[in-house]
mmCIF file of the N, C-alpha and C atoms, coordinates in Angstrom:
data_MODEL
# 
_entry.id   MODEL 
# 
loop_
_atom_site.group_PDB 
_atom_site.id 
_atom_site.type_symbol 
_atom_site.label_atom_id 
_atom_site.label_alt_id 
_atom_site.label_comp_id 
_atom_site.label_asym_id 
_atom_site.label_entity_id 
_atom_site.label_seq_id 
_atom_site.pdbx_PDB_ins_code 
_atom_site.Cartn_x 
_atom_site.Cartn_y 
_atom_site.Cartn_z 
_atom_site.occupancy 
_atom_site.B_iso_or_equiv 
_atom_site.pdbx_formal_charge 
_atom_site.auth_seq_id 
_atom_site.auth_comp_id 
_atom_site.auth_asym_id 
_atom_site.auth_atom_id 
_atom_site.pdbx_PDB_model_num 
ATOM 1   N N  . MET A 1 1  ? 18.495  14.950  26.621 1.00 0.00 ? 1  MET A N  1 
ATOM 2   C CA . MET A 1 1  ? 18.835  14.074  25.187 1.00 0.00 ? 1  MET A CA 1 
ATOM 3   C C  . MET A 1 1  ? 19.253  12.727  25.314 1.00 0.00 ? 1  MET A C  1 
ATOM 4   N N  . ALA A 1 2  ? 19.885  12.484  26.135 1.00 0.00 ? 2  ALA A N  1 
ATOM 5   C CA . ALA A 1 2  ? 20.477  11.268  26.475 1.00 0.00 ? 2  ALA A CA 1 
ATOM 6   C C  . ALA A 1 2  ? 19.786  10.072  26.422 1.00 0.00 ? 2  ALA A C  1 
ATOM 7   N N  . LYS A 1 3  ? 18.439  10.267  26.889 1.00 0.00 ? 3  LYS A N  1 
ATOM 8   C CA . LYS A 1 3  ? 17.625  9.258   26.786 1.00 0.00 ? 3  LYS A CA 1 
ATOM 9   C C  . LYS A 1 3  ? 16.745  8.747   25.479 1.00 0.00 ? 3  LYS A C  1 
ATOM 10  N N  . LYS A 1 4  ? 16.896  7.545   25.293 1.00 0.00 ? 4  LYS A N  1 
ATOM 11  C CA . LYS A 1 4  ? 16.578  7.036   23.940 1.00 0.00 ? 4  LYS A CA 1 
ATOM 12  C C  . LYS A 1 4  ? 15.212  6.556   24.091 1.00 0.00 ? 4  LYS A C  1 
ATOM 13  N N  . GLU A 1 5  ? 14.569  7.242   22.742 1.00 0.00 ? 5  GLU A N  1 
ATOM 14  C CA . GLU A 1 5  ? 13.270  7.067   22.579 1.00 0.00 ? 5  GLU A CA 1 
ATOM 15  C C  . GLU A 1 5  ? 12.821  5.895   22.366 1.00 0.00 ? 5  GLU A C  1 
ATOM 16  N N  . GLN A 1 6  ? 11.299  5.423   23.080 1.00 0.00 ? 6  GLN A N  1 
ATOM 17  C CA . GLN A 1 6  ? 10.958  3.985   23.088 1.00 0.00 ? 6  GLN A CA 1 
ATOM 18  C C  . GLN A 1 6  ? 10.106  4.025   21.716 1.00 0.00 ? 6  GLN A C  1 
ATOM 19  N N  . PRO A 1 7  ? 10.468  3.127   20.906 1.00 0.00 ? 7  PRO A N  1 
ATOM 20  C CA . PRO A 1 7  ? 9.830   2.808   19.485 1.00 0.00 ? 7  PRO A CA 1 
ATOM 21  C C  . PRO A 1 7  ? 8.256   3.051   19.526 1.00 0.00 ? 7  PRO A C  1 
ATOM 22  N N  . PRO A 1 8  ? 7.618   3.582   18.650 1.00 0.00 ? 8  PRO A N  1 
ATOM 23  C CA . PRO A 1 8  ? 5.946   3.549   18.769 1.00 0.00 ? 8  PRO A CA 1 
ATOM 24  C C  . PRO A 1 8  ? 5.208   2.287   18.955 1.00 0.00 ? 8  PRO A C  1 
ATOM 25  N N  . ALA A 1 9  ? 4.426   2.140   19.603 1.00 0.00 ? 9  ALA A N  1 
ATOM 26  C CA . ALA A 1 9  ? 3.632   1.028   19.327 1.00 0.00 ? 9  ALA A CA 1 
ATOM 27  C C  . ALA A 1 9  ? 2.771   0.656   18.415 1.00 0.00 ? 9  ALA A C  1 
ATOM 28  N N  . THR A 1 10 ? 2.225   1.690   17.526 1.00 0.00 ? 10 THR A N  1 
ATOM 29  C CA . THR A 1 10 ? 1.443   1.318   16.291 1.00 0.00 ? 10 THR A CA 1 
ATOM 30  C C  . THR A 1 10 ? 2.023   2.472   15.387 1.00 0.00 ? 10 THR A C  1 
ATOM 31  N N  . PHE A 1 11 ? 1.375   2.089   13.907 1.00 0.00 ? 11 PHE A N  1 
ATOM 32  C CA . PHE A 1 11 ? 1.427   2.918   12.922 1.00 0.00 ? 11 PHE A CA 1 
ATOM 33  C C  . PHE A 1 11 ? 1.180   4.133   13.325 1.00 0.00 ? 11 PHE A C  1 
ATOM 34  N N  . GLU A 1 12 ? -0.239  4.069   13.823 1.00 0.00 ? 12 GLU A N  1 
ATOM 35  C CA . GLU A 1 12 ? -0.857  5.447   13.730 1.00 0.00 ? 12 GLU A CA 1 
ATOM 36  C C  . GLU A 1 12 ? 0.110   6.295   14.927 1.00 0.00 ? 12 GLU A C  1 
ATOM 37  N N  . ALA A 1 13 ? 0.253   5.784   15.741 1.00 0.00 ? 13 ALA A N  1 
ATOM 38  C CA . ALA A 1 13 ? 1.091   6.756   17.070 1.00 0.00 ? 13 ALA A CA 1 
ATOM 39  C C  . ALA A 1 13 ? 2.324   7.022   16.380 1.00 0.00 ? 13 ALA A C  1 
ATOM 40  N N  . ALA A 1 14 ? 3.229   6.241   15.752 1.00 0.00 ? 14 ALA A N  1 
ATOM 41  C CA . ALA A 1 14 ? 4.397   6.874   15.101 1.00 0.00 ? 14 ALA A CA 1 
ATOM 42  C C  . ALA A 1 14 ? 3.856   7.951   14.025 1.00 0.00 ? 14 ALA A C  1 
ATOM 43  N N  . LEU A 1 15 ? 2.612   7.798   13.187 1.00 0.00 ? 15 LEU A N  1 
ATOM 44  C CA . LEU A 1 15 ? 2.459   8.750   12.307 1.00 0.00 ? 15 LEU A CA 1 
ATOM 45  C C  . LEU A 1 15 ? 2.049   10.333  12.859 1.00 0.00 ? 15 LEU A C  1 
ATOM 46  N N  . LYS A 1 16 ? 1.794   10.102  14.053 1.00 0.00 ? 16 LYS A N  1 
ATOM 47  C CA . LYS A 1 16 ? 1.084   11.457  15.031 1.00 0.00 ? 16 LYS A CA 1 
ATOM 48  C C  . LYS A 1 16 ? 2.378   11.758  15.633 1.00 0.00 ? 16 LYS A C  1 
ATOM 49  N N  . ARG A 1 17 ? 3.109   11.335  15.767 1.00 0.00 ? 17 ARG A N  1 
ATOM 50  C CA . ARG A 1 17 ? 4.303   11.654  16.624 1.00 0.00 ? 17 ARG A CA 1 
ATOM 51  C C  . ARG A 1 17 ? 5.289   12.427  15.393 1.00 0.00 ? 17 ARG A C  1 
ATOM 52  N N  . LEU A 1 18 ? 5.150   11.651  14.284 1.00 0.00 ? 18 LEU A N  1 
ATOM 53  C CA . LEU A 1 18 ? 6.011   12.340  13.105 1.00 0.00 ? 18 LEU A CA 1 
ATOM 54  C C  . LEU A 1 18 ? 5.345   13.747  12.357 1.00 0.00 ? 18 LEU A C  1 
ATOM 55  N N  . GLU A 1 19 ? 4.164   13.814  12.737 1.00 0.00 ? 19 GLU A N  1 
ATOM 56  C CA . GLU A 1 19 ? 3.519   14.954  12.373 1.00 0.00 ? 19 GLU A CA 1 
ATOM 57  C C  . GLU A 1 19 ? 4.013   16.098  13.324 1.00 0.00 ? 19 GLU A C  1 
ATOM 58  N N  . GLY A 1 20 ? 4.169   15.694  14.575 1.00 0.00 ? 20 GLY A N  1 
ATOM 59  C CA . GLY A 1 20 ? 4.233   16.415  15.417 1.00 0.00 ? 20 GLY A CA 1 
ATOM 60  C C  . GLY A 1 20 ? 6.012   17.144  15.463 1.00 0.00 ? 20 GLY A C  1 
ATOM 61  N N  . VAL A 1 21 ? 6.589   15.941  14.920 1.00 0.00 ? 21 VAL A N  1 
ATOM 62  C CA . VAL A 1 21 ? 8.076   16.491  14.525 1.00 0.00 ? 21 VAL A CA 1 
ATOM 63  C C  . VAL A 1 21 ? 8.187   17.278  13.450 1.00 0.00 ? 21 VAL A C  1 
ATOM 64  N N  . LEU A 1 22 ? 7.491   17.125  12.458 1.00 0.00 ? 22 LEU A N  1 
ATOM 65  C CA . LEU A 1 22 ? 7.510   18.023  11.311 1.00 0.00 ? 22 LEU A CA 1 
ATOM 66  C C  . LEU A 1 22 ? 6.835   19.373  11.484 1.00 0.00 ? 22 LEU A C  1 
ATOM 67  N N  . GLU A 1 23 ? 6.101   19.413  12.542 1.00 0.00 ? 23 GLU A N  1 
ATOM 68  C CA . GLU A 1 23 ? 5.340   20.866  13.041 1.00 0.00 ? 23 GLU A CA 1 
ATOM 69  C C  . GLU A 1 23 ? 6.739   21.572  13.606 1.00 0.00 ? 23 GLU A C  1 
ATOM 70  N N  . SER A 1 24 ? 7.120   21.039  14.559 1.00 0.00 ? 24 SER A N  1 
ATOM 71  C CA . SER A 1 24 ? 8.269   21.542  15.295 1.00 0.00 ? 24 SER A CA 1 
ATOM 72  C C  . SER A 1 24 ? 9.527   21.935  14.428 1.00 0.00 ? 24 SER A C  1 
ATOM 73  N N  . LEU A 1 25 ? 9.794   21.242  13.750 1.00 0.00 ? 25 LEU A N  1 
ATOM 74  C CA . LEU A 1 25 ? 10.843  21.738  12.645 1.00 0.00 ? 25 LEU A CA 1 
ATOM 75  C C  . LEU A 1 25 ? 10.531  22.417  11.575 1.00 0.00 ? 25 LEU A C  1 
ATOM 76  N N  . GLU A 1 26 ? 9.029   22.459  11.394 1.00 0.00 ? 26 GLU A N  1 
ATOM 77  C CA . GLU A 1 26 ? 8.743   23.738  9.965  1.00 0.00 ? 26 GLU A CA 1 
ATOM 78  C C  . GLU A 1 26 ? 8.496   25.011  10.870 1.00 0.00 ? 26 GLU A C  1 
ATOM 79  N N  . HIS A 1 27 ? 8.177   25.012  12.193 1.00 0.00 ? 27 HIS A N  1 
ATOM 80  C CA . HIS A 1 27 ? 8.062   26.350  12.886 1.00 0.00 ? 27 HIS A CA 1 
ATOM 81  C C  . HIS A 1 27 ? 9.726   26.811  13.145 1.00 0.00 ? 27 HIS A C  1 
ATOM 82  N N  . GLY A 1 28 ? 10.480  26.089  12.848 1.00 0.00 ? 28 GLY A N  1 
ATOM 83  C CA . GLY A 1 28 ? 11.916  26.877  12.887 1.00 0.00 ? 28 GLY A CA 1 
ATOM 84  C C  . GLY A 1 28 ? 12.452  27.532  14.165 1.00 0.00 ? 28 GLY A C  1 
ATOM 85  N N  . ASP A 1 29 ? 12.019  27.435  15.406 1.00 0.00 ? 29 ASP A N  1 
ATOM 86  C CA . ASP A 1 29 ? 12.581  28.069  16.567 1.00 0.00 ? 29 ASP A CA 1 
ATOM 87  C C  . ASP A 1 29 ? 13.173  27.313  17.384 1.00 0.00 ? 29 ASP A C  1 
ATOM 88  N N  . LEU A 1 30 ? 13.265  26.189  16.933 1.00 0.00 ? 30 LEU A N  1 
ATOM 89  C CA . LEU A 1 30 ? 14.304  25.216  17.932 1.00 0.00 ? 30 LEU A CA 1 
ATOM 90  C C  . LEU A 1 30 ? 15.743  25.445  17.691 1.00 0.00 ? 30 LEU A C  1 
ATOM 91  N N  . PRO A 1 31 ? 16.430  25.115  18.921 1.00 0.00 ? 31 PRO A N  1 
ATOM 92  C CA . PRO A 1 31 ? 18.257  25.424  18.716 1.00 0.00 ? 31 PRO A CA 1 
ATOM 93  C C  . PRO A 1 31 ? 18.462  24.328  17.625 1.00 0.00 ? 31 PRO A C  1 
ATOM 94  N N  . LEU A 1 32 ? 19.801  24.670  17.286 1.00 0.00 ? 32 LEU A N  1 
ATOM 95  C CA . LEU A 1 32 ? 20.350  23.672  16.331 1.00 0.00 ? 32 LEU A CA 1 
ATOM 96  C C  . LEU A 1 32 ? 20.687  22.227  16.730 1.00 0.00 ? 32 LEU A C  1 
ATOM 97  N N  . GLU A 1 33 ? 20.730  21.938  18.066 1.00 0.00 ? 33 GLU A N  1 
ATOM 98  C CA . GLU A 1 33 ? 20.818  20.470  18.558 1.00 0.00 ? 33 GLU A CA 1 
ATOM 99  C C  . GLU A 1 33 ? 19.779  19.714  18.646 1.00 0.00 ? 33 GLU A C  1 
ATOM 100 N N  . GLU A 1 34 ? 18.743  20.627  19.049 1.00 0.00 ? 34 GLU A N  1 
ATOM 101 C CA . GLU A 1 34 ? 17.460  20.421  18.965 1.00 0.00 ? 34 GLU A CA 1 
ATOM 102 C C  . GLU A 1 34 ? 16.851  19.738  17.786 1.00 0.00 ? 34 GLU A C  1 
ATOM 103 N N  . SER A 1 35 ? 16.887  20.605  16.930 1.00 0.00 ? 35 SER A N  1 
ATOM 104 C CA . SER A 1 35 ? 16.577  20.272  15.449 1.00 0.00 ? 35 SER A CA 1 
ATOM 105 C C  . SER A 1 35 ? 17.138  19.004  14.982 1.00 0.00 ? 35 SER A C  1 
ATOM 106 N N  . LEU A 1 36 ? 18.399  18.880  15.223 1.00 0.00 ? 36 LEU A N  1 
ATOM 107 C CA . LEU A 1 36 ? 19.056  17.611  14.846 1.00 0.00 ? 36 LEU A CA 1 
ATOM 108 C C  . LEU A 1 36 ? 18.713  16.440  15.327 1.00 0.00 ? 36 LEU A C  1 
ATOM 109 N N  . ALA A 1 37 ? 18.258  16.443  16.878 1.00 0.00 ? 37 ALA A N  1 
ATOM 110 C CA . ALA A 1 37 ? 17.840  15.518  17.478 1.00 0.00 ? 37 ALA A CA 1 
ATOM 111 C C  . ALA A 1 37 ? 16.185  15.101  17.022 1.00 0.00 ? 37 ALA A C  1 
ATOM 112 N N  . ALA A 1 38 ? 15.471  16.252  16.707 1.00 0.00 ? 38 ALA A N  1 
ATOM 113 C CA . ALA A 1 38 ? 14.165  16.128  16.122 1.00 0.00 ? 38 ALA A CA 1 
ATOM 114 C C  . ALA A 1 38 ? 14.282  15.137  14.771 1.00 0.00 ? 38 ALA A C  1 
ATOM 115 N N  . PHE A 1 39 ? 15.021  16.242  13.687 1.00 0.00 ? 39 PHE A N  1 
ATOM 116 C CA . PHE A 1 39 ? 15.347  15.116  12.486 1.00 0.00 ? 39 PHE A CA 1 
ATOM 117 C C  . PHE A 1 39 ? 15.570  13.718  12.741 1.00 0.00 ? 39 PHE A C  1 
ATOM 118 N N  . GLU A 1 40 ? 16.632  13.358  13.400 1.00 0.00 ? 40 GLU A N  1 
ATOM 119 C CA . GLU A 1 40 ? 16.812  11.921  13.768 1.00 0.00 ? 40 GLU A CA 1 
ATOM 120 C C  . GLU A 1 40 ? 15.686  11.188  13.850 1.00 0.00 ? 40 GLU A C  1 
ATOM 121 N N  . GLU A 1 41 ? 14.861  11.620  14.911 1.00 0.00 ? 41 GLU A N  1 
ATOM 122 C CA . GLU A 1 41 ? 13.998  10.911  15.475 1.00 0.00 ? 41 GLU A CA 1 
ATOM 123 C C  . GLU A 1 41 ? 12.677  10.770  14.147 1.00 0.00 ? 41 GLU A C  1 
ATOM 124 N N  . GLY A 1 42 ? 12.721  11.817  13.397 1.00 0.00 ? 42 GLY A N  1 
ATOM 125 C CA . GLY A 1 42 ? 11.729  11.986  12.377 1.00 0.00 ? 42 GLY A CA 1 
ATOM 126 C C  . GLY A 1 42 ? 12.040  10.797  11.277 1.00 0.00 ? 42 GLY A C  1 
ATOM 127 N N  . VAL A 1 43 ? 13.409  10.625  11.039 1.00 0.00 ? 43 VAL A N  1 
ATOM 128 C CA . VAL A 1 43 ? 14.308  9.587   10.052 1.00 0.00 ? 43 VAL A CA 1 
ATOM 129 C C  . VAL A 1 43 ? 13.635  8.264   10.712 1.00 0.00 ? 43 VAL A C  1 
ATOM 130 N N  . ARG A 1 44 ? 13.908  8.119   12.101 1.00 0.00 ? 44 ARG A N  1 
ATOM 131 C CA . ARG A 1 44 ? 13.625  6.773   12.399 1.00 0.00 ? 44 ARG A CA 1 
ATOM 132 C C  . ARG A 1 44 ? 11.981  6.644   12.559 1.00 0.00 ? 44 ARG A C  1 
ATOM 133 N N  . LEU A 1 45 ? 11.184  7.444   12.690 1.00 0.00 ? 45 LEU A N  1 
ATOM 134 C CA . LEU A 1 45 ? 9.829   7.446   12.337 1.00 0.00 ? 45 LEU A CA 1 
ATOM 135 C C  . LEU A 1 45 ? 9.002   7.020   11.198 1.00 0.00 ? 45 LEU A C  1 
ATOM 136 N N  . VAL A 1 46 ? 10.087  7.440   10.250 1.00 0.00 ? 46 VAL A N  1 
ATOM 137 C CA . VAL A 1 46 ? 9.647   7.434   8.891  1.00 0.00 ? 46 VAL A CA 1 
ATOM 138 C C  . VAL A 1 46 ? 10.067  5.915   8.659  1.00 0.00 ? 46 VAL A C  1 
ATOM 139 N N  . LYS A 1 47 ? 11.309  5.633   9.130  1.00 0.00 ? 47 LYS A N  1 
ATOM 140 C CA . LYS A 1 47 ? 11.427  4.154   8.743  1.00 0.00 ? 47 LYS A CA 1 
ATOM 141 C C  . LYS A 1 47 ? 10.734  3.052   9.298  1.00 0.00 ? 47 LYS A C  1 
ATOM 142 N N  . PHE A 1 48 ? 10.341  3.207   10.738 1.00 0.00 ? 48 PHE A N  1 
ATOM 143 C CA . PHE A 1 48 ? 9.274   2.425   11.342 1.00 0.00 ? 48 PHE A CA 1 
ATOM 144 C C  . PHE A 1 48 ? 7.692   2.486   10.496 1.00 0.00 ? 48 PHE A C  1 
ATOM 145 N N  . CYS A 1 49 ? 7.326   3.387   10.246 1.00 0.00 ? 49 CYS A N  1 
ATOM 146 C CA . CYS A 1 49 ? 6.237   3.878   9.316  1.00 0.00 ? 49 CYS A CA 1 
ATOM 147 C C  . CYS A 1 49 ? 6.222   2.594   7.876  1.00 0.00 ? 49 CYS A C  1 
ATOM 148 N N  . GLN A 1 50 ? 7.542   3.088   7.221  1.00 0.00 ? 50 GLN A N  1 
ATOM 149 C CA . GLN A 1 50 ? 7.569   2.126   5.964  1.00 0.00 ? 50 GLN A CA 1 
ATOM 150 C C  . GLN A 1 50 ? 7.758   0.752   6.456  1.00 0.00 ? 50 GLN A C  1 
ATOM 151 N N  . GLN A 1 51 ? 8.460   0.354   7.085  1.00 0.00 ? 51 GLN A N  1 
ATOM 152 C CA . GLN A 1 51 ? 8.490   -0.971  7.547  1.00 0.00 ? 51 GLN A CA 1 
ATOM 153 C C  . GLN A 1 51 ? 7.076   -1.630  8.020  1.00 0.00 ? 51 GLN A C  1 
ATOM 154 N N  . LYS A 1 52 ? 6.315   -0.575  8.318  1.00 0.00 ? 52 LYS A N  1 
ATOM 155 C CA . LYS A 1 52 ? 4.782   -1.120  8.774  1.00 0.00 ? 52 LYS A CA 1 
ATOM 156 C C  . LYS A 1 52 ? 3.957   -1.590  7.755  1.00 0.00 ? 52 LYS A C  1 
ATOM 157 N N  . LEU A 1 53 ? 4.246   -0.313  6.935  1.00 0.00 ? 53 LEU A N  1 
ATOM 158 C CA . LEU A 1 53 ? 3.467   -0.516  5.663  1.00 0.00 ? 53 LEU A CA 1 
ATOM 159 C C  . LEU A 1 53 ? 3.754   -1.521  4.467  1.00 0.00 ? 53 LEU A C  1 
ATOM 160 N N  . ASP A 1 54 ? 5.101   -1.937  4.617  1.00 0.00 ? 54 ASP A N  1 
ATOM 161 C CA . ASP A 1 54 ? 5.769   -2.952  4.031  1.00 0.00 ? 54 ASP A CA 1 
ATOM 162 C C  . ASP A 1 54 ? 5.359   -4.198  4.365  1.00 0.00 ? 54 ASP A C  1 
ATOM 163 N N  . GLU A 1 55 ? 5.017   -4.337  5.819  1.00 0.00 ? 55 GLU A N  1 
ATOM 164 C CA . GLU A 1 55 ? 4.555   -5.461  6.338  1.00 0.00 ? 55 GLU A CA 1 
ATOM 165 C C  . GLU A 1 55 ? 3.272   -6.094  5.814  1.00 0.00 ? 55 GLU A C  1 
ATOM 166 N N  . VAL A 1 56 ? 2.399   -4.680  5.876  1.00 0.00 ? 56 VAL A N  1 
ATOM 167 C CA . VAL A 1 56 ? 0.945   -4.989  5.778  1.00 0.00 ? 56 VAL A CA 1 
ATOM 168 C C  . VAL A 1 56 ? 0.756   -4.859  3.969  1.00 0.00 ? 56 VAL A C  1 
ATOM 169 N N  . GLU A 1 57 ? 1.502   -4.612  3.053  1.00 0.00 ? 57 GLU A N  1 
ATOM 170 C CA . GLU A 1 57 ? 1.525   -5.097  1.917  1.00 0.00 ? 57 GLU A CA 1 
ATOM 171 C C  . GLU A 1 57 ? 1.730   -6.425  1.547  1.00 0.00 ? 57 GLU A C  1 
ATOM 172 N N  . LYS A 1 58 ? 2.630   -7.020  1.998  1.00 0.00 ? 58 LYS A N  1 
ATOM 173 C CA . LYS A 1 58 ? 3.150   -8.328  1.829  1.00 0.00 ? 58 LYS A CA 1 
ATOM 174 C C  . LYS A 1 58 ? 1.916   -9.139  2.493  1.00 0.00 ? 58 LYS A C  1 
ATOM 175 N N  . ARG A 1 59 ? 1.225   -8.643  3.784  1.00 0.00 ? 59 ARG A N  1 
ATOM 176 C CA . ARG A 1 59 ? 0.325   -9.751  3.984  1.00 0.00 ? 59 ARG A CA 1 
ATOM 177 C C  . ARG A 1 59 ? -1.121  -9.646  2.889  1.00 0.00 ? 59 ARG A C  1 
ATOM 178 N N  . VAL A 1 60 ? -1.211  -8.287  2.763  1.00 0.00 ? 60 VAL A N  1 
ATOM 179 C CA . VAL A 1 60 ? -2.235  -8.285  1.451  1.00 0.00 ? 60 VAL A CA 1 
ATOM 180 C C  . VAL A 1 60 ? -1.816  -8.947  0.117  1.00 0.00 ? 60 VAL A C  1 
ATOM 181 N N  . GLU A 1 61 ? -0.509  -9.078  -0.180 1.00 0.00 ? 61 GLU A N  1 
ATOM 182 C CA . GLU A 1 61 ? -0.236  -9.984  -1.258 1.00 0.00 ? 61 GLU A CA 1 
ATOM 183 C C  . GLU A 1 61 ? -0.527  -11.352 -1.080 1.00 0.00 ? 61 GLU A C  1 
ATOM 184 N N  . LEU A 1 62 ? -0.308  -11.519 -0.044 1.00 0.00 ? 62 LEU A N  1 
ATOM 185 C CA . LEU A 1 62 ? -0.713  -13.327 0.417  1.00 0.00 ? 62 LEU A CA 1 
ATOM 186 C C  . LEU A 1 62 ? -1.936  -13.545 0.264  1.00 0.00 ? 62 LEU A C  1 
ATOM 187 N N  . LEU A 1 63 ? -2.904  -12.808 0.403  1.00 0.00 ? 63 LEU A N  1 
ATOM 188 C CA . LEU A 1 63 ? -4.260  -12.654 0.964  1.00 0.00 ? 63 LEU A CA 1 
ATOM 189 C C  . LEU A 1 63 ? -4.823  -12.636 -0.562 1.00 0.00 ? 63 LEU A C  1 
ATOM 190 N N  . LEU A 1 64 ? -4.204  -12.151 -1.401 1.00 0.00 ? 64 LEU A N  1 
ATOM 191 C CA . LEU A 1 64 ? -4.622  -11.996 -2.714 1.00 0.00 ? 64 LEU A CA 1 
ATOM 192 C C  . LEU A 1 64 ? -3.813  -13.107 -4.071 1.00 0.00 ? 64 LEU A C  1 
ATOM 193 N N  . LYS A 1 65 ? -3.412  -14.015 -3.379 1.00 0.00 ? 65 LYS A N  1 
ATOM 194 C CA . LYS A 1 65 ? -2.841  -14.978 -4.161 1.00 0.00 ? 65 LYS A CA 1 
ATOM 195 C C  . LYS A 1 65 ? -3.988  -16.285 -4.370 1.00 0.00 ? 65 LYS A C  1 
ATOM 196 N N  . ASP A 1 66 ? -4.051  -16.530 -5.559 1.00 0.00 ? 66 ASP A N  1 
ATOM 197 C CA . ASP A 1 66 ? -4.949  -18.048 -5.762 1.00 0.00 ? 66 ASP A CA 1 
ATOM 198 C C  . ASP A 1 66 ? -4.189  -19.086 -5.272 1.00 0.00 ? 66 ASP A C  1 
ATOM 199 N N  . ASP A 1 67 ? -4.663  -20.378 -5.475 1.00 0.00 ? 67 ASP A N  1 
ATOM 200 C CA . ASP A 1 67 ? -4.137  -21.730 -5.162 1.00 0.00 ? 67 ASP A CA 1 
ATOM 201 C C  . ASP A 1 67 ? -2.860  -22.115 -6.044 1.00 0.00 ? 67 ASP A C  1 
ATOM 202 N N  . ALA A 1 68 ? -2.739  -21.533 -7.120 1.00 0.00 ? 68 ALA A N  1 
ATOM 203 C CA . ALA A 1 68 ? -1.537  -21.577 -7.975 1.00 0.00 ? 68 ALA A CA 1 
ATOM 204 C C  . ALA A 1 68 ? -0.512  -20.489 -7.835 1.00 0.00 ? 68 ALA A C  1 
ATOM 205 N N  . GLY A 1 69 ? -0.698  -19.518 -6.956 1.00 0.00 ? 69 GLY A N  1 
ATOM 206 C CA . GLY A 1 69 ? 0.429   -18.650 -6.395 1.00 0.00 ? 69 GLY A CA 1 
ATOM 207 C C  . GLY A 1 69 ? 0.291   -17.552 -7.302 1.00 0.00 ? 69 GLY A C  1 
ATOM 208 N N  . ARG A 1 70 ? -0.765  -17.654 -8.250 1.00 0.00 ? 70 ARG A N  1 
ATOM 209 C CA . ARG A 1 70 ? -1.091  -16.341 -8.981 1.00 0.00 ? 70 ARG A CA 1 
ATOM 210 C C  . ARG A 1 70 ? -1.898  -14.915 -8.346 1.00 0.00 ? 70 ARG A C  1 
ATOM 211 N N  . PHE A 1 71 ? -1.240  -13.910 -8.637 1.00 0.00 ? 71 PHE A N  1 
ATOM 212 C CA . PHE A 1 71 ? -2.021  -12.641 -7.876 1.00 0.00 ? 71 PHE A CA 1 
ATOM 213 C C  . PHE A 1 71 ? -3.172  -12.390 -8.762 1.00 0.00 ? 71 PHE A C  1 
ATOM 214 N N  . PHE A 1 72 ? -4.422  -11.978 -7.625 1.00 0.00 ? 72 PHE A N  1 
ATOM 215 C CA . PHE A 1 72 ? -5.487  -11.667 -8.693 1.00 0.00 ? 72 PHE A CA 1 
ATOM 216 C C  . PHE A 1 72 ? -6.188  -10.309 -8.117 1.00 0.00 ? 72 PHE A C  1 
ATOM 217 N N  . THR A 1 73 ? -6.933  -9.510  -8.569 1.00 0.00 ? 73 THR A N  1 
ATOM 218 C CA . THR A 1 73 ? -7.385  -8.366  -7.861 1.00 0.00 ? 73 THR A CA 1 
ATOM 219 C C  . THR A 1 73 ? -8.753  -8.301  -7.987 1.00 0.00 ? 73 THR A C  1 
ATOM 220 N N  . ARG A 1 74 ? -9.372  -7.734  -6.825 1.00 0.00 ? 74 ARG A N  1 
ATOM 221 C CA . ARG A 1 74 ? -10.709 -7.376  -6.730 1.00 0.00 ? 74 ARG A CA 1 
ATOM 222 C C  . ARG A 1 74 ? -11.150 -6.320  -6.141 1.00 0.00 ? 74 ARG A C  1 
ATOM 223 N N  . PRO A 1 75 ? -12.239 -5.688  -6.057 1.00 0.00 ? 75 PRO A N  1 
ATOM 224 C CA . PRO A 1 75 ? -12.366 -4.158  -5.290 1.00 0.00 ? 75 PRO A CA 1 
ATOM 225 C C  . PRO A 1 75 ? -12.285 -4.688  -4.006 1.00 0.00 ? 75 PRO A C  1 
ATOM 226 N N  . PHE A 1 76 ? -11.834 -3.791  -3.057 1.00 0.00 ? 76 PHE A N  1 
ATOM 227 C CA . PHE A 1 76 ? -11.344 -3.749  -1.861 1.00 0.00 ? 76 PHE A CA 1 
ATOM 228 C C  . PHE A 1 76 ? -12.516 -3.967  -0.800 1.00 0.00 ? 76 PHE A C  1 
ATOM 229 N N  . ALA A 1 77 ? -13.733 -3.464  -1.393 1.00 0.00 ? 77 ALA A N  1 
ATOM 230 C CA . ALA A 1 77 ? -14.657 -3.489  -0.470 1.00 0.00 ? 77 ALA A CA 1 
ATOM 231 C C  . ALA A 1 77 ? -15.542 -4.761  -0.638 1.00 0.00 ? 77 ALA A C  1 
ATOM 232 N N  . GLU A 1 78 ? -15.256 -5.322  -1.616 1.00 0.00 ? 78 GLU A N  1 
ATOM 233 C CA . GLU A 1 78 ? -16.005 -6.809  -1.802 1.00 0.00 ? 78 GLU A CA 1 
ATOM 234 C C  . GLU A 1 78 ? -15.946 -7.629  -0.785 1.00 0.00 ? 78 GLU A C  1 
ATOM 235 N N  . GLU A 1 79 ? -17.059 -8.418  -0.122 1.00 0.00 ? 79 GLU A N  1 
ATOM 236 C CA . GLU A 1 79 ? -16.970 -9.099  0.986  1.00 0.00 ? 79 GLU A CA 1 
ATOM 237 C C  . GLU A 1 79 ? -16.638 -10.499 0.531  1.00 0.00 ? 79 GLU A C  1 
ATOM 238 N N  . GLU A 1 80 ? -15.937 -11.146 1.215  1.00 0.00 ? 80 GLU A N  1 
ATOM 239 C CA . GLU A 1 80 ? -15.567 -12.468 0.731  1.00 0.00 ? 80 GLU A CA 1 
ATOM 240 C C  . GLU A 1 80 ? -16.793 -13.373 0.564  1.00 0.00 ? 80 GLU A C  1 
ATOM 241 N N  . GLY A 1 81 ? -16.749 -14.229 -0.513 1.00 0.00 ? 81 GLY A N  1 
ATOM 242 C CA . GLY A 1 81 ? -17.691 -15.181 -0.506 1.00 0.00 ? 81 GLY A CA 1 
ATOM 243 C C  . GLY A 1 81 ? -18.998 -14.380 -1.667 1.00 0.00 ? 81 GLY A C  1 
ATOM 244 N N  . GLU A 1 82 ? -18.737 -13.281 -1.980 1.00 0.00 ? 82 GLU A N  1 
ATOM 245 C CA . GLU A 1 82 ? -19.620 -12.562 -2.666 1.00 0.00 ? 82 GLU A CA 1 
ATOM 246 C C  . GLU A 1 82 ? -19.293 -12.670 -4.150 1.00 0.00 ? 82 GLU A C  1 
ATOM 247 N N  . GLY A 1 83 ? -19.889 -13.051 -5.180 1.00 0.00 ? 83 GLY A N  1 
ATOM 248 C CA . GLY A 1 83 ? -19.435 -12.945 -6.509 1.00 0.00 ? 83 GLY A CA 1 
ATOM 249 C C  . GLY A 1 83 ? -18.678 -13.917 -6.978 1.00 0.00 ? 83 GLY A C  1 
ATOM 250 N N  . ASN A 1 84 ? -18.346 -14.809 -5.681 1.00 0.00 ? 84 ASN A N  1 
ATOM 251 C CA . ASN A 1 84 ? -17.564 -16.336 -6.315 1.00 0.00 ? 84 ASN A CA 1 
ATOM 252 C C  . ASN A 1 84 ? -18.579 -17.389 -6.430 1.00 0.00 ? 84 ASN A C  1 
# 
């Protein structure tokens, strides 16, 4: 347990690992120390995923500002240049 976990490379990898951690905790057969370590890893993974989601949200917000800095909405599936 002394070895430090490497941060996940992607959001998807973190989410998959988090699902595994949750499954092992829900199963309930881990010793106390391993449960605590798994919980701590889960917290780190949740923070990582939240950070990635926040970064994506900011990028999307920037992409949806007009030249005057006003936000606007359009359907997600709308292709660039369509209907403009």
